[in-house]
MARLOTOR-207005 format. One record per residue (C-alpha): x, y, z; residue number from 1; chain; residue in one letter. Coordinates in Angstrom, 2 decimals. Example, Ala and Ser with C-alpha at 12.3 -4.5 7.8 and 13.67 -1.06 7.14 Angstrom:
2
12.30; -4.50; 7.80; 1; A; A
13.67; -1.06; 7.14; 2; A; S
END
This chain:
597
107.09; 107.79; 126.32; 1; A; M
108.47; 105.07; 128.68; 2; A; E
110.24; 102.43; 126.75; 3; A; L
108.44; 99.00; 126.73; 4; A; P
109.46; 95.80; 128.37; 5; A; T
108.10; 92.68; 127.20; 6; A; W
105.67; 90.59; 129.09; 7; A; D
106.63; 86.89; 129.00; 8; A; L
103.78; 85.71; 131.39; 9; A; S
102.08; 84.10; 128.41; 10; A; D
105.03; 81.68; 128.55; 11; A; L
105.57; 81.44; 132.34; 12; A; Y
105.08; 83.54; 135.36; 13; A; A
108.77; 83.87; 136.24; 14; A; G
112.11; 82.19; 136.65; 15; A; V
110.76; 80.11; 139.62; 16; A; D
107.38; 79.14; 137.91; 17; A; D
106.93; 75.43; 138.89; 18; A; P
105.23; 74.83; 135.33; 19; A; R
108.81; 75.07; 133.80; 20; A; I
110.07; 72.08; 135.66; 21; A; E
106.77; 70.29; 134.97; 22; A; A
106.96; 70.93; 131.29; 23; A; D
110.48; 69.97; 131.02; 24; A; L
109.68; 66.70; 132.78; 25; A; G
106.73; 66.09; 130.44; 26; A; E
108.97; 66.77; 127.41; 27; A; S
111.57; 64.21; 128.73; 28; A; L
108.76; 61.60; 129.29; 29; A; K
107.26; 62.31; 125.69; 30; A; Q
110.85; 61.93; 124.16; 31; A; A
111.30; 58.54; 125.96; 32; A; R
107.91; 57.31; 124.80; 33; A; D
108.55; 58.34; 121.30; 34; A; F
111.85; 56.54; 121.16; 35; A; E
110.22; 53.35; 122.61; 36; A; Q
107.48; 53.43; 120.01; 37; A; R
109.50; 54.31; 116.90; 38; A; Y
112.99; 53.06; 117.30; 39; A; R
113.95; 50.48; 114.49; 40; A; D
110.51; 51.31; 112.91; 41; A; Q
111.59; 54.16; 110.50; 42; A; I
114.47; 52.52; 108.67; 43; A; A
112.28; 49.60; 107.89; 44; A; S
111.03; 48.24; 104.43; 45; A; E
107.60; 47.90; 106.11; 46; A; S
107.24; 51.51; 106.95; 47; A; L
104.14; 53.12; 105.25; 48; A; T
103.56; 56.84; 104.48; 49; A; G
100.75; 56.82; 107.26; 50; A; E
103.09; 55.37; 109.91; 51; A; R
105.84; 57.86; 109.06; 52; A; L
103.33; 60.81; 109.14; 53; A; K
102.08; 59.55; 112.56; 54; A; Q
105.68; 59.67; 113.73; 55; A; A
106.41; 63.07; 112.32; 56; A; L
103.12; 64.56; 113.81; 57; A; D
104.15; 63.31; 117.26; 58; A; E
107.74; 64.53; 116.76; 59; A; Y
106.65; 67.99; 115.77; 60; A; E
104.35; 68.26; 118.72; 61; A; A
106.99; 67.09; 121.03; 62; A; L
109.38; 69.83; 119.76; 63; A; L
106.56; 72.42; 120.18; 64; A; R
106.11; 71.41; 123.86; 65; A; H
109.86; 71.56; 124.38; 66; A; E
110.35; 74.88; 122.79; 67; A; S
108.42; 76.86; 125.30; 68; A; K
110.79; 76.56; 128.36; 69; A; P
113.79; 76.90; 126.11; 70; A; Q
112.47; 80.20; 124.62; 71; A; A
111.48; 81.56; 128.05; 72; A; F
114.86; 80.80; 129.65; 73; A; A
116.73; 82.38; 126.73; 74; A; Q
114.59; 85.48; 126.57; 75; A; L
114.62; 86.07; 130.16; 76; A; L
118.54; 85.69; 130.15; 77; A; F
118.83; 88.04; 127.32; 78; A; S
117.49; 91.02; 129.32; 79; A; T
119.83; 90.46; 132.14; 80; A; D
122.77; 88.26; 131.63; 81; A; T
124.19; 89.06; 135.20; 82; A; S
121.27; 87.66; 137.02; 83; A; D
122.38; 84.24; 138.69; 84; A; D
118.71; 82.72; 138.74; 85; A; A
118.51; 83.46; 134.95; 86; A; R
121.81; 81.80; 134.17; 87; A; K
120.94; 78.89; 136.20; 88; A; A
117.56; 78.45; 134.45; 89; A; L
119.29; 78.77; 131.02; 90; A; V
121.78; 76.04; 132.01; 91; A; Q
119.10; 73.87; 133.53; 92; A; R
116.98; 73.98; 130.25; 93; A; V
119.96; 73.35; 128.04; 94; A; R
121.05; 70.37; 130.06; 95; A; E
117.78; 68.89; 130.17; 96; A; L
117.29; 69.68; 126.44; 97; A; G
120.30; 67.73; 125.74; 98; A; S
119.00; 64.69; 127.62; 99; A; E
115.75; 65.00; 125.65; 100; A; I
117.55; 65.09; 122.42; 101; A; S
119.51; 61.85; 123.14; 102; A; T
116.12; 60.07; 122.94; 103; A; H
115.36; 61.70; 119.62; 104; A; L
118.77; 61.40; 117.81; 105; A; I
117.73; 57.87; 116.40; 106; A; F
114.76; 59.36; 114.43; 107; A; F
116.82; 61.52; 111.91; 108; A; D
119.45; 58.89; 111.86; 109; A; L
116.88; 56.30; 110.73; 110; A; E
115.32; 58.64; 108.09; 111; A; I
118.87; 58.86; 106.59; 112; A; G
119.00; 54.99; 106.47; 113; A; R
115.66; 54.48; 104.50; 114; A; I
116.78; 52.91; 101.24; 115; A; S
116.62; 55.27; 98.32; 116; A; P
113.91; 53.36; 96.42; 117; A; E
111.74; 53.23; 99.70; 118; A; K
112.47; 57.00; 100.36; 119; A; F
111.33; 57.89; 96.75; 120; A; A
108.14; 56.06; 97.19; 121; A; R
107.38; 57.72; 100.60; 122; A; L
107.94; 61.18; 99.07; 123; A; L
105.40; 60.41; 96.26; 124; A; D
102.82; 59.59; 99.01; 125; A; D
100.43; 62.48; 99.31; 126; A; P
99.90; 61.92; 103.00; 127; A; V
103.36; 63.16; 103.57; 128; A; L
103.11; 66.27; 101.48; 129; A; A
103.42; 68.64; 104.55; 130; A; D
106.74; 66.93; 105.50; 131; A; Y
108.19; 66.57; 102.01; 132; A; H
110.82; 69.45; 102.35; 133; A; H
111.79; 68.38; 105.86; 134; A; Y
112.37; 64.80; 104.82; 135; A; L
114.36; 65.76; 101.85; 136; A; D
116.51; 68.03; 103.74; 137; A; H
117.12; 65.56; 106.51; 138; A; Q
118.51; 63.08; 103.84; 139; A; R
121.05; 65.77; 102.77; 140; A; K
122.04; 66.29; 106.35; 141; A; L
122.29; 62.50; 107.04; 142; A; A
125.33; 62.36; 104.78; 143; A; A
127.25; 64.14; 107.60; 144; A; H
125.87; 62.37; 110.60; 145; A; Y
128.05; 60.06; 112.76; 146; A; L
126.74; 56.88; 114.53; 147; A; S
124.09; 57.15; 117.14; 148; A; E
126.42; 56.57; 120.15; 149; A; P
128.73; 59.32; 118.75; 150; A; E
125.93; 61.70; 118.14; 151; A; E
124.85; 61.21; 121.71; 152; A; K
128.25; 61.80; 123.06; 153; A; I
128.38; 65.20; 121.10; 154; A; L
125.00; 66.21; 122.42; 155; A; E
125.50; 65.21; 125.94; 156; A; E
128.80; 67.18; 126.02; 157; A; T
127.53; 70.13; 124.01; 158; A; A
126.80; 72.27; 127.26; 159; A; N
130.37; 71.82; 128.39; 160; A; D
131.86; 72.72; 124.85; 161; A; R
130.62; 75.27; 122.47; 162; A; G
127.47; 76.29; 124.07; 163; A; R
129.23; 77.09; 127.37; 164; A; A
131.88; 79.28; 125.49; 165; A; W
129.14; 81.04; 123.75; 166; A; R
127.32; 81.83; 126.86; 167; A; R
130.53; 82.99; 128.46; 168; A; L
131.01; 85.33; 125.59; 169; A; F
127.50; 86.65; 125.96; 170; A; T
127.82; 87.27; 129.69; 171; A; E
131.20; 89.04; 129.31; 172; A; I
130.25; 91.31; 126.42; 173; A; T
126.91; 92.16; 127.92; 174; A; S
128.30; 92.94; 131.23; 175; A; G
131.24; 95.08; 130.03; 176; A; M
131.37; 98.76; 130.99; 177; A; K
133.44; 101.30; 128.77; 178; A; Y
134.99; 104.48; 130.25; 179; A; T
134.27; 107.56; 128.01; 180; A; L
136.66; 110.32; 128.37; 181; A; R
135.61; 113.41; 126.43; 182; A; H
136.83; 116.87; 127.56; 183; A; G
136.11; 117.03; 131.21; 184; A; E
133.49; 114.46; 131.09; 185; A; E
134.22; 110.85; 132.26; 186; A; V
131.34; 108.38; 132.02; 187; A; R
131.02; 104.64; 132.29; 188; A; D
128.60; 103.34; 129.62; 189; A; L
127.38; 99.95; 128.43; 190; A; N
128.00; 98.93; 124.83; 191; A; Q
124.71; 100.02; 123.51; 192; A; S
124.99; 103.45; 124.99; 193; A; Q
128.60; 103.72; 123.68; 194; A; L
127.81; 102.61; 120.13; 195; A; M
125.13; 105.28; 119.83; 196; A; A
127.76; 107.86; 120.19; 197; A; L
129.42; 106.80; 116.92; 198; A; L
126.46; 108.53; 115.15; 199; A; Y
126.84; 111.87; 116.89; 200; A; E
127.80; 115.08; 114.89; 201; A; P
130.72; 115.90; 117.28; 202; A; D
133.85; 114.19; 115.73; 203; A; R
135.87; 114.36; 119.00; 204; A; S
133.00; 112.70; 120.74; 205; A; L
132.86; 109.93; 118.04; 206; A; R
136.59; 109.56; 118.39; 207; A; Q
136.38; 109.29; 122.17; 208; A; A
133.67; 106.59; 121.90; 209; A; A
135.83; 104.59; 119.37; 210; A; A
138.80; 104.88; 121.82; 211; A; L
136.63; 103.81; 124.81; 212; A; A
135.34; 100.83; 122.83; 213; A; L
138.85; 99.68; 121.85; 214; A; A
140.16; 100.11; 125.34; 215; A; E
137.26; 98.10; 126.93; 216; A; G
137.74; 95.39; 124.38; 217; A; L
141.54; 95.31; 124.80; 218; A; E
141.07; 94.70; 128.57; 219; A; K
139.02; 91.69; 127.97; 220; A; N
140.89; 90.45; 124.88; 221; A; A
142.56; 87.59; 126.57; 222; A; H
139.47; 85.76; 127.60; 223; A; V
137.50; 86.70; 124.49; 224; A; L
140.40; 85.62; 122.16; 225; A; N
140.72; 82.36; 124.04; 226; A; F
137.01; 81.89; 123.60; 227; A; T
137.25; 82.48; 119.83; 228; A; H
140.21; 80.18; 119.50; 229; A; N
138.43; 77.39; 121.41; 230; A; T
135.38; 77.64; 119.26; 231; A; L
137.42; 77.88; 116.09; 232; A; L
139.23; 74.60; 117.04; 233; A; H
136.01; 72.98; 118.14; 234; A; E
134.47; 73.68; 114.64; 235; A; K
137.54; 72.28; 112.93; 236; A; Q
137.21; 68.99; 114.81; 237; A; V
133.49; 68.72; 114.20; 238; A; I
133.93; 69.50; 110.50; 239; A; D
136.44; 66.92; 110.18; 240; A; K
134.23; 64.33; 112.00; 241; A; L
131.21; 65.28; 109.82; 242; A; R
133.32; 65.41; 106.55; 243; A; R
132.61; 69.00; 105.59; 244; A; F
135.08; 70.06; 102.98; 245; A; E
135.32; 73.72; 104.12; 246; A; S
134.55; 75.67; 107.29; 247; A; P
131.54; 77.42; 105.67; 248; A; E
130.05; 74.20; 104.11; 249; A; A
127.76; 73.26; 107.08; 250; A; D
126.28; 76.82; 106.95; 251; A; R
125.64; 76.45; 103.26; 252; A; H
123.81; 73.14; 103.82; 253; A; L
121.74; 74.60; 106.57; 254; A; D
120.85; 77.62; 104.44; 255; A; N
120.10; 75.16; 101.50; 256; A; E
122.43; 77.03; 99.03; 257; A; L
125.31; 75.69; 97.14; 258; A; S
128.93; 76.84; 97.50; 259; A; Q
128.63; 78.19; 93.99; 260; A; E
125.65; 80.27; 94.68; 261; A; M
127.11; 81.89; 97.68; 262; A; V
130.57; 82.31; 95.88; 263; A; D
128.79; 84.08; 93.00; 264; A; T
126.96; 86.62; 95.24; 265; A; M
130.09; 87.28; 97.31; 266; A; V
132.23; 87.66; 94.11; 267; A; G
129.73; 90.20; 92.69; 268; A; V
129.80; 92.27; 95.88; 269; A; C
133.53; 92.24; 96.07; 270; A; V
133.68; 93.49; 92.45; 271; A; Q
131.49; 96.48; 93.55; 272; A; N
133.59; 97.54; 96.57; 273; A; F
134.64; 100.53; 94.75; 274; A; E
131.13; 102.09; 94.94; 275; A; L
131.68; 102.18; 98.72; 276; A; V
134.94; 104.03; 98.27; 277; A; A
133.27; 106.36; 95.82; 278; A; D
130.57; 107.22; 98.37; 279; A; Y
133.16; 107.66; 101.21; 280; A; Y
135.09; 110.07; 99.09; 281; A; R
131.93; 112.08; 98.66; 282; A; L
131.33; 111.91; 102.46; 283; A; K
134.71; 113.30; 103.10; 284; A; G
133.93; 116.23; 100.94; 285; A; E
130.56; 116.87; 102.68; 286; A; L
132.29; 116.61; 106.16; 287; A; L
135.13; 118.84; 104.94; 288; A; G
137.63; 115.85; 106.04; 289; A; L
140.55; 114.80; 104.08; 290; A; S
141.33; 111.81; 106.44; 291; A; D
138.17; 109.96; 107.13; 292; A; L
138.55; 107.39; 109.89; 293; A; K
136.48; 104.52; 111.13; 294; A; H
134.73; 106.58; 113.62; 295; A; F
133.62; 108.76; 110.79; 296; A; D
131.81; 106.09; 108.82; 297; A; R
128.44; 106.88; 110.55; 298; A; Y
128.89; 110.59; 111.09; 299; A; A
125.58; 112.54; 110.40; 300; A; P
125.80; 114.82; 107.31; 301; A; I
123.47; 117.30; 109.02; 302; A; S
124.04; 118.53; 112.48; 303; A; K
120.18; 119.01; 112.98; 304; A; D
119.28; 115.43; 114.49; 305; A; R
116.21; 115.29; 116.35; 306; A; D
115.73; 112.26; 118.70; 307; A; E
112.59; 110.34; 118.32; 308; A; L
110.91; 109.09; 121.27; 309; A; D
109.34; 105.38; 121.13; 310; A; F
105.77; 106.48; 120.57; 311; A; Q
106.85; 108.40; 117.41; 312; A; K
108.99; 105.53; 116.10; 313; A; A
105.76; 103.24; 116.68; 314; A; R
103.70; 105.77; 114.66; 315; A; E
106.29; 105.97; 111.79; 316; A; I
106.63; 102.22; 111.49; 317; A; V
102.98; 101.47; 111.58; 318; A; L
102.07; 104.04; 109.09; 319; A; E
104.77; 102.95; 106.80; 320; A; A
103.70; 99.42; 107.01; 321; A; F
100.04; 100.33; 106.54; 322; A; G
100.92; 102.15; 103.26; 323; A; T
102.14; 98.85; 101.93; 324; A; F
99.17; 96.96; 103.28; 325; A; S
96.72; 97.42; 106.31; 326; A; P
97.29; 93.82; 107.05; 327; A; R
101.02; 94.42; 107.48; 328; A; L
100.46; 97.26; 109.98; 329; A; A
97.84; 95.03; 111.85; 330; A; E
100.28; 92.20; 112.27; 331; A; L
102.95; 94.55; 113.60; 332; A; A
100.71; 96.52; 115.89; 333; A; E
100.20; 93.60; 118.13; 334; A; S
103.77; 93.57; 119.19; 335; A; F
103.13; 97.07; 120.68; 336; A; F
99.79; 96.58; 122.24; 337; A; S
100.46; 93.13; 123.59; 338; A; K
103.90; 93.97; 124.94; 339; A; R
105.94; 91.51; 122.72; 340; A; W
108.89; 94.10; 122.54; 341; A; I
111.61; 94.92; 125.13; 342; A; D
113.38; 98.16; 124.22; 343; A; A
114.85; 99.45; 127.37; 344; A; V
118.60; 100.13; 127.50; 345; A; V
120.21; 98.77; 130.77; 346; A; K
123.27; 97.21; 132.16; 347; A; D
123.56; 93.41; 131.75; 348; A; G
121.17; 93.43; 128.92; 349; A; K
122.33; 91.79; 125.69; 350; A; R
123.37; 94.24; 122.93; 351; A; G
122.04; 94.59; 119.58; 352; A; G
118.71; 93.41; 118.50; 353; A; A
116.75; 90.26; 117.51; 354; A; F
113.42; 88.78; 116.94; 355; A; C
112.82; 85.39; 118.49; 356; A; A
110.14; 83.11; 116.91; 357; A; G
108.86; 80.47; 119.39; 358; A; V
106.43; 78.04; 117.54; 359; A; T
103.80; 78.42; 114.98; 360; A; P
101.17; 78.64; 117.55; 361; A; D
102.89; 81.24; 119.79; 362; A; H
103.82; 84.77; 118.82; 363; A; H
107.50; 85.97; 118.54; 364; A; P
109.25; 88.49; 120.70; 365; A; Y
111.35; 91.40; 119.75; 366; A; V
114.53; 92.77; 121.66; 367; A; L
116.26; 96.02; 120.85; 368; A; L
118.24; 98.73; 122.72; 369; A; N
116.28; 102.00; 121.79; 370; A; Y
118.34; 105.11; 122.14; 371; A; T
116.18; 107.45; 120.25; 372; A; G
118.22; 107.76; 117.22; 373; A; K
116.77; 107.75; 113.70; 374; A; P
118.65; 104.41; 113.13; 375; A; R
116.85; 102.89; 115.98; 376; A; D
113.54; 103.36; 114.21; 377; A; V
114.93; 101.38; 111.17; 378; A; M
116.04; 98.65; 113.65; 379; A; T
112.58; 98.59; 115.04; 380; A; L
111.18; 98.20; 111.57; 381; A; A
113.77; 95.52; 110.77; 382; A; H
112.95; 93.34; 113.83; 383; A; E
109.12; 93.84; 113.40; 384; A; L
109.62; 92.53; 109.80; 385; A; G
111.15; 89.43; 111.29; 386; A; H
108.16; 89.25; 113.59; 387; A; G
105.61; 89.63; 110.82; 388; A; V
107.50; 87.03; 108.76; 389; A; H
107.13; 84.67; 111.72; 390; A; D
103.41; 85.28; 112.03; 391; A; R
102.78; 84.87; 108.52; 392; A; L
104.49; 81.41; 108.49; 393; A; A
102.42; 80.29; 111.47; 394; A; S
100.33; 78.06; 109.07; 395; A; K
103.39; 75.89; 108.61; 396; A; Q
104.26; 72.99; 111.09; 397; A; N
107.13; 73.61; 113.42; 398; A; L
109.57; 71.61; 111.01; 399; A; L
108.72; 74.04; 108.17; 400; A; N
108.33; 77.21; 110.39; 401; A; Y
111.59; 78.94; 110.38; 402; A; H
112.96; 80.16; 107.04; 403; A; P
116.67; 79.64; 106.40; 404; A; V
118.81; 82.47; 107.33; 405; A; L
119.14; 84.36; 104.03; 406; A; P
115.38; 84.15; 103.48; 407; A; M
114.83; 85.28; 107.08; 408; A; A
116.22; 88.69; 106.21; 409; A; E
113.65; 89.38; 103.62; 410; A; T
110.79; 90.90; 105.55; 411; A; A
113.08; 92.57; 107.88; 412; A; S
114.89; 94.47; 105.07; 413; A; T
111.60; 95.09; 103.27; 414; A; F
110.37; 96.68; 106.53; 415; A; G
113.36; 99.08; 106.62; 416; A; E
112.68; 100.26; 102.95; 417; A; L
109.06; 100.92; 103.66; 418; A; L
110.16; 103.16; 106.72; 419; A; V
112.96; 104.88; 104.69; 420; A; F
110.56; 105.73; 101.98; 421; A; E
107.80; 107.05; 104.73; 422; A; R
110.57; 109.14; 106.41; 423; A; L
111.71; 110.70; 103.08; 424; A; Q
108.19; 112.02; 102.54; 425; A; R
108.43; 114.31; 105.57; 426; A; D
111.52; 116.03; 104.39; 427; A; L
111.33; 119.50; 102.89; 428; A; K
114.87; 120.42; 102.01; 429; A; S
117.59; 118.89; 99.88; 430; A; D
120.01; 119.15; 102.83; 431; A; E
117.61; 116.85; 104.91; 432; A; A
117.03; 114.52; 101.99; 433; A; R
120.83; 114.29; 101.52; 434; A; L
121.40; 113.54; 105.22; 435; A; A
118.75; 110.74; 105.16; 436; A; M
119.99; 109.27; 101.81; 437; A; L
123.57; 109.12; 103.30; 438; A; C
122.43; 107.30; 106.42; 439; A; E
120.58; 104.81; 104.21; 440; A; K
123.41; 104.33; 101.90; 441; A; L
125.73; 103.68; 104.93; 442; A; E
123.24; 101.24; 106.44; 443; A; D
123.06; 99.45; 103.13; 444; A; T
126.92; 99.30; 102.87; 445; A; F
127.10; 97.92; 106.35; 446; A; A
124.49; 95.29; 105.53; 447; A; T
125.90; 94.27; 102.15; 448; A; V
129.52; 94.99; 101.74; 449; A; F
130.57; 95.03; 105.36; 450; A; R
128.83; 91.67; 105.99; 451; A; Q
130.51; 90.24; 102.93; 452; A; V
133.90; 91.53; 104.20; 453; A; S
133.08; 89.84; 107.60; 454; A; M
132.27; 86.64; 105.81; 455; A; Y
135.59; 86.75; 104.02; 456; A; R
137.32; 87.46; 107.36; 457; A; F
135.79; 84.40; 108.87; 458; A; E
136.83; 82.24; 105.88; 459; A; Q
140.36; 83.50; 106.43; 460; A; R
140.22; 83.19; 110.23; 461; A; L
139.04; 79.58; 110.17; 462; A; H
141.67; 78.61; 107.59; 463; A; Q
144.54; 80.28; 109.52; 464; A; R
143.43; 78.70; 112.64; 465; A; R
143.48; 75.29; 110.84; 466; A; R
146.85; 75.92; 109.43; 467; A; E
148.73; 77.56; 112.29; 468; A; Q
146.97; 76.45; 115.44; 469; A; G
146.08; 78.82; 118.21; 470; A; Q
146.14; 82.38; 117.01; 471; A; L
147.40; 85.42; 118.93; 472; A; T
144.97; 88.40; 119.28; 473; A; V
147.45; 90.47; 117.37; 474; A; E
147.32; 88.04; 114.39; 475; A; S
143.51; 88.30; 114.33; 476; A; I
143.61; 91.89; 114.72; 477; A; N
145.71; 92.27; 111.49; 478; A; G
143.59; 89.82; 109.68; 479; A; L
140.45; 91.87; 110.73; 480; A; W
142.00; 95.14; 109.56; 481; A; Q
142.99; 93.67; 106.24; 482; A; E
139.65; 92.15; 105.58; 483; A; S
137.47; 95.26; 106.48; 484; A; M
139.78; 97.79; 104.85; 485; A; Q
139.37; 96.26; 101.39; 486; A; E
135.90; 97.67; 101.00; 487; A; M
136.88; 101.21; 101.65; 488; A; F
139.97; 101.40; 99.42; 489; A; G
141.97; 104.76; 100.10; 490; A; S
138.75; 106.72; 100.81; 491; A; A
138.63; 105.87; 104.59; 492; A; L
141.27; 104.48; 106.87; 493; A; T
140.37; 102.00; 109.72; 494; A; L
142.60; 103.40; 112.42; 495; A; G
144.44; 101.48; 115.16; 496; A; E
141.45; 101.56; 117.61; 497; A; D
139.40; 99.57; 114.96; 498; A; H
141.59; 96.56; 115.28; 499; A; R
139.96; 95.21; 118.29; 500; A; W
136.41; 95.53; 117.29; 501; A; T
136.03; 91.88; 115.96; 502; A; W
136.02; 90.88; 119.61; 503; A; L
132.41; 92.06; 120.38; 504; A; Y
130.72; 90.70; 117.20; 505; A; I
128.19; 87.95; 118.38; 506; A; P
127.57; 86.34; 114.97; 507; A; H
131.24; 85.18; 114.75; 508; A; I
130.84; 83.25; 117.92; 509; A; V
127.22; 82.15; 118.00; 510; A; S
126.59; 81.43; 114.18; 511; A; T
129.63; 81.06; 112.17; 512; A; P
129.12; 82.46; 108.56; 513; A; F
125.69; 83.86; 109.33; 514; A; Y
126.74; 87.15; 107.94; 515; A; V
126.47; 86.56; 104.29; 516; A; Y
122.68; 86.04; 104.99; 517; A; A
122.44; 89.87; 105.52; 518; A; Y
123.87; 90.62; 102.04; 519; A; A
121.76; 88.00; 100.47; 520; A; F
118.54; 89.45; 101.91; 521; A; G
119.39; 93.18; 101.20; 522; A; E
120.19; 92.57; 97.55; 523; A; L
117.12; 90.17; 97.24; 524; A; L
114.83; 92.81; 98.73; 525; A; V
116.16; 95.73; 96.74; 526; A; L
115.10; 93.75; 93.65; 527; A; S
111.74; 92.80; 95.21; 528; A; L
111.20; 96.41; 96.34; 529; A; Y
111.91; 97.63; 92.87; 530; A; A
109.24; 95.13; 91.56; 531; A; R
106.78; 96.42; 94.12; 532; A; Y
107.19; 99.95; 92.91; 533; A; K
106.48; 98.76; 89.33; 534; A; R
103.68; 96.51; 90.03; 535; A; E
101.92; 98.21; 92.98; 536; A; G
99.13; 96.48; 94.83; 537; A; A
99.31; 93.43; 92.67; 538; A; S
102.65; 92.62; 94.31; 539; A; F
101.34; 92.52; 97.82; 540; A; V
99.68; 89.01; 97.74; 541; A; D
102.94; 87.56; 96.11; 542; A; K
105.01; 89.07; 98.93; 543; A; Y
102.74; 87.65; 101.60; 544; A; F
102.68; 84.24; 99.98; 545; A; E
106.57; 84.28; 99.97; 546; A; L
106.72; 85.06; 103.65; 547; A; L
103.97; 82.56; 104.49; 548; A; A
106.14; 79.78; 102.96; 549; A; S
108.32; 80.04; 106.07; 550; A; G
110.97; 77.29; 105.64; 551; A; G
108.70; 74.87; 103.64; 552; A; S
110.87; 75.21; 100.48; 553; A; L
114.38; 75.70; 99.55; 554; A; P
115.26; 79.44; 98.62; 555; A; P
115.96; 78.49; 94.95; 556; A; T
112.30; 77.09; 94.68; 557; A; H
110.53; 79.93; 96.59; 558; A; M
112.28; 82.50; 94.33; 559; A; L
111.71; 80.69; 91.05; 560; A; E
107.94; 81.21; 91.71; 561; A; K
108.92; 84.98; 91.31; 562; A; L
111.11; 84.16; 88.38; 563; A; E
114.23; 84.98; 90.29; 564; A; I
117.43; 82.97; 89.56; 565; A; D
119.84; 83.41; 92.41; 566; A; I
122.51; 81.44; 90.74; 567; A; G
123.02; 84.16; 88.14; 568; A; Q
125.68; 86.78; 88.67; 569; A; A
123.44; 89.31; 86.80; 570; A; S
120.79; 89.10; 89.47; 571; A; F
123.23; 90.06; 92.25; 572; A; W
124.78; 92.82; 90.06; 573; A; Q
121.27; 94.16; 89.57; 574; A; G
120.99; 94.58; 93.28; 575; A; G
124.32; 96.38; 93.42; 576; A; C
123.22; 98.56; 90.51; 577; A; D
120.29; 99.79; 92.45; 578; A; L
122.57; 100.70; 95.41; 579; A; I
125.06; 102.42; 92.98; 580; A; R
122.25; 104.65; 91.63; 581; A; A
121.92; 106.43; 94.87; 582; A; N
125.67; 107.63; 94.93; 583; A; V
125.11; 110.05; 92.01; 584; A; P
121.87; 111.13; 93.60; 585; A; L
123.67; 111.93; 96.80; 586; A; A
126.17; 113.99; 94.68; 587; A; R
123.40; 115.83; 92.93; 588; A; E
121.68; 116.74; 96.38; 589; A; L
125.14; 117.85; 97.77; 590; A; A
125.70; 120.16; 94.81; 591; A; E
122.20; 121.65; 95.20; 592; A; R
122.76; 122.13; 98.82; 593; A; T
126.11; 123.93; 98.28; 594; A; R
124.61; 126.04; 95.54; 595; A; A
122.03; 127.40; 97.95; 596; A; R
124.55; 127.97; 100.69; 597; A; A
END
């Protein structure tokens, strides 16, 4: 089956569609009008609930209108980061977006200046019920705002600071080619093609792919390291101006989680690192290797690895979703039939995968690089989970639409578990079950413990940059090796080639400290999935209600409805225990397989 490319015509006809400029111009006009109508009206003792709701309704509608050209430009750019016209459009949209924002900055600042007594009365007004969470969260953010002139300067210069460096990172890493040398074969591959080889049965091929990755990154290390250092320092400056006590504090505030909650979850994961090492000792036995290296992490246990075409992947995912609920499958099916997915692997396309929600009244889009590996089916399920989450949250207004990052991983991870269970049903032998269980364990380790290790790496990286100034690539290489080796203990050694691999990871650049959200989501979903298996059909409506909440409540309040307390270490340990239970199961399957050999 030919891989799909998405159809963005329901946004705009193309990069030169005149409606883009017209919509940008209209958004700018709306922003100027909004400022003229409401400046000095919000932080006023005469403000009524009805007047504030009117302003919020207009503000939300304005943001919806502005989101359309922004989304189109970014989506178009992500499929070809080398195209000059697409680059120019992204820059045009960002620059005009900053101009629009300068006319709106006053609004959040004035919300922050409403007197506490007045603000409490406003929150009690039923007319503002739909905006209660947004207003409450804005008050917390307001403690870190600067003056309006300062905020305007930051916004007007953003496209020449962090946004520019992040775009440069994306263009460089998306355009890089890696030279693979394996036996007599020499091939130039893009990142997605190369990374797929790390899942091949042939160890020499995996090793060659790891070496090619390291060599390609080392060649670009100077500009990538300078990009990282620049962004690290910019964050240091902004954190100081905004009075954040730690480098990760702003991420916790955005995620509506306390430092103590995140520290508790991370601490529990670190205490369970030994189960990763325990598994990889078993994997070494299964592979007959006494010296597991980083390029062996995802080596398949079974050499029989059928590639799955996209049509088969579609069938598997929709059947798995349908087993949980026909509604879930119906929501996901639209992504295929209406061409909301771009799965083609090509030069210049951004690596990895994502789902981009636009607005509540417009559907999301999914990007992935589909190479036919079984793991790609899981990635498809993961991104479609995000997409379904966005569609279920479409009853929310735009200000409550997007869930915070940790909760955003709920539906995606749940979708992966549904597909994993579906794939297991087709397996007839212990050997096949063992191979799939090992793949799932390795993905889980990568989602939980590797992301926690990366989070700790980021903490150390930001702290060292603040203490020592600009860091050499060798210094960061060492920090990376140290941080990532901890989870493997002596069971697996991260070789010298591995030390360069922090250079290509986009989250470190684009969204600092994002990564702990993956661990949060995986451990949460393991508990939710276990509950689904206990409760059956009665769980389905609870699950849909959770997703439909979007970002309308803090995570603690959403999960309290399900009697989940994420502040307790015992909750996170329960998730780790569910992972741990699969390691002896893998040993049992391995012993049965060996006994039959």
